[in-house]
Steps between C-alpha positions, in 0.01 A plus 500: 500500500659826377430810715477802267475864559479789254543883528383763258267206412281665241277237346716205638667349195733288720203334678326433175825345370520270797139394450576430132797287598294301750761562767370452860546837664379712794431862404633677813480867404436754232521885504392798298427868539232490232151434634393343172786264489401398857147443372641265223726313735223439755269369235739271324784394729427541864834526681516434877631855556412793268693823555287781376163348574301773675265232653791285620758506781754689286328786318825667394636348172816721493782253559736791580294556819457140592645324820703209363378307799157495349620320189449125504786255431522383140683266265439702179486886486390691192493876454449712184614813675380827335644550151401873457823633662709308245292524183503780239131555583612581861778728387758266655526672833630174661553494873427868528134408424310398826381166355857418399566430866264205484794294390662532839185364664519206262858448593407517869244210448766287327774573751275437801271225392764319293265330251653215305408674170423855404395668176514869439361673184536841337540667164834472328549876547612415849826394354578841345331730747730776628778387268494156658551620856153375621569163363845487651351568840218241455726222369761578755255463792357170366852352453576569866223256605659193664442155354305625191580453129355810334452532125331756268366480149267687264220272388232569240147366532488399134793258553298289742184418314277807500518750217574836686820692446571566867858524620552511868797472741486193737728451797507159642652379826541147631640397832723189488529420129545629147227637277446423132276736302215343303574441136289711256216306347396766241145505381456146405314438822280807457147544393518708174453872565200507273332242725533735798271761349169536694199491261168677525607820684383847367731647241556875453615735230879534537627836610675698226854421615414129498346526155818667383715220618273228351461681160885523487506119526254372238430129512649467849426180689600657828292392797590753772722811474586794721375818340753698692774365277329628183613192317401134448789266547505190266531265797175627648315238291642241729596683816315762716698809603571534867202553721533802724302652790534851359543676181325430163262192503546217260269498194345179383497532115269218393230603747549876473518578867736527805652184637266333748588396858427140408753516216752655744445218744574231231808705387631504860420132565213541741166319488223716364260470793696695762367852435311654800591865443421748223641467150728795566641357822532153353707633210718697744568189704579285196732770367692501820512117542772250434413256226373173659665282236848648566469470880373146462815408308730674748337330797519161340872548423560617856348190648686264272841664460778330679 
């Protein structure tokens, strides 16, 4: 029985991954500062302790204000700490940004609770933030942990069976053993992108800027594209652009509408029956989430690496 805890839990991709793998686990805790994420977690995953639940014993979900003594012991710890301080959308303010300090709260959990495994996730911009100084600090701290093998790698969702072009930085730690990254499987395992299109939803007349992009690409077989790029990439026939929580929404060409939350669930590896919040909030949660298929592969490799 694996005891698992997550911070900055969002919509709980790690717990869904464990369920998909059929691994016996005890969901010890989750945390989030977003009340809508708390709503989704409570409805779908039911951890023993939920930091941020206004109706529970720990109503504060801010892990920088948490007493480490309140955190349960765990074997697997997963945290997708806030990416905004390290992404171009967040202007790359790094550790100067208040939420950048969340990393040190993650580090405290690892150092104090000593889980056998940990997984941290962020945007690849973390590597170059502040001319590499932020990453040097993060990587230096993690490598000072006793008895851990720590590795990092940029993984793309589309390389592990789901057609979304989503690059993310993963940091994996294992106590007492080496770690071998999962081999890319490509899209041979994937449902075709065209089969992920939800049918029967209302269409709408494309706004002028979307019309302009489509008219500039006559005969396109593109399924989803990001209107903000003002261009349809040839690969978009087979792979969806990166789903984000903010910025331009993805446009579904064959159905003439914005991408739906159900389509986003499929493109992030989630079941399509987990929505308990509004369309807007669901899309935000999915845009911030780790991809379930990638986390699933990482966890499987963690458990079986020697």
